[in-house]
N, C-alpha and C positions, 0 to 999 in steps of 0.2 A: 454474413459478415458478423464480426464481433464489434459492438459499439460500447465503449466504456465511458461512463460519465461520472465524474467525481463531484462530490458536494460536501459541505460541512466545514470548510475552512473558514478562517476568520482571524480576528485580532484578540489576543487574550494577554493577561498579565502572567508573569512567571508564577508557577504553582497551580495554574488553572488547568482546565481540561477541555478537550474537543473530541468529537467523534466524527471521523470521516466515513463517508459511504461511497461505494462505487457500484453503480447499477450497470449490468450488462443488458443492454436493450436490443442486442442483435438476436438473430434467430438461427444462427448456424451452430454454435457450441454453447451448451449450458455450463454454468459455473462448475458443476460437479465433475465435468470432464476436463477441466483445465487446472493447471498450476497457476496460482495467482499471487500477486505481491504488491507491496507499496514501496515506492522509491521516492527519493527527494533530491532536490537540487537547489543549493543556495547560490547566490550570485558569486561568480568567479570560481565556483567549485564544480567538481565532477558530480554527475548523478550517482547516488549511492543507494544500496539496498537498505531498507528499513525493516521490513518483515515480509515473510513468505509463508504461504500455506499450500500444502500439496493436495492432490485429489483425495488422499486418505485422511487429511486433517492434520498431518504433521506440520509443525511450525518451526520457524527459526527467526531470530532477531539480531539486529546489529547490537554490538556490545553497548553502544551509547544509549540505547533505548530499553534494554532489558530491565524488566521489573516495573517499567513505566507505561509501555505500550502493549496493547493486546490486539492481535489480528484474529478475525473470525469471519465466517461466511454463513449466510442464510440461503441455502440452495432453493428453498421454496420461493424466495423473493429474488433469486438470481442476483444477490447483492453481497459485496465484500465490505467489511468494516475495518476501521482502525481506531480503537479507543486509545486516546492519548491523555495520560494523566501526568501530574507533576511536571508540566511543561517548563522548559528552560529557554532562554533567549537563543541558545545555539540550535534549537529545534526549528528556528525560523527558516523556511524554505518553501519552494513549490513542491507539493506532494502529488505524485503520479500513481495511478493504478495501472498494473500491467497483468497480462494473462497470456497463456499459451497452451494450446491443446496437444502439442506434440512433445514438449520437453519431458525427458525422463531423467530428472535430477532429484537429489535429495533436497530438502528445504535449505540446508546450509549451502549446498552447491549453487542453488538457484539465487540465493541472496547475493552472490558475487558474480552473477551472470546476466546483468541487465541487457547486454547485447543480444541475448538469446530469446528474449521475450518478443513475440510477434505482434502483440496488440497492446496499444497504450491509450490512456485517456489524455485529455488536454491539461489536466492538473487543477489543483485547488491550492490557493495560497494560505499558508499558515504563518502568522506573525506573532511572536512572543516578546513582550516588552518586560524590561526589568523594573 
């Protein structure tokens, strides 16, 4: 199985930073074999793609976070990260880690394909106050 566990969420003031982490503690697929991404869902809104990284390391970001968020992965630690800087109140949401070993999409395609990811974490809350 693939077990994704997020951490690093919290409450910060606008302009602050947070670093989310997603550990794949399962033993079936290693991170290097999967396309992985971060999605978020605010109350009353649909879940949206934030950032995606492919097996080859290609990345894509939502326009709303470009230049402020950075996705990365440490294959040795089987961990996915999301560095979030210059946070805004509109970044407030539950953030989810997602992964899939079978998707053959570009990073940009995967950003808009939340329904195609087969494995999800339970999420970590990010709250940004003004």
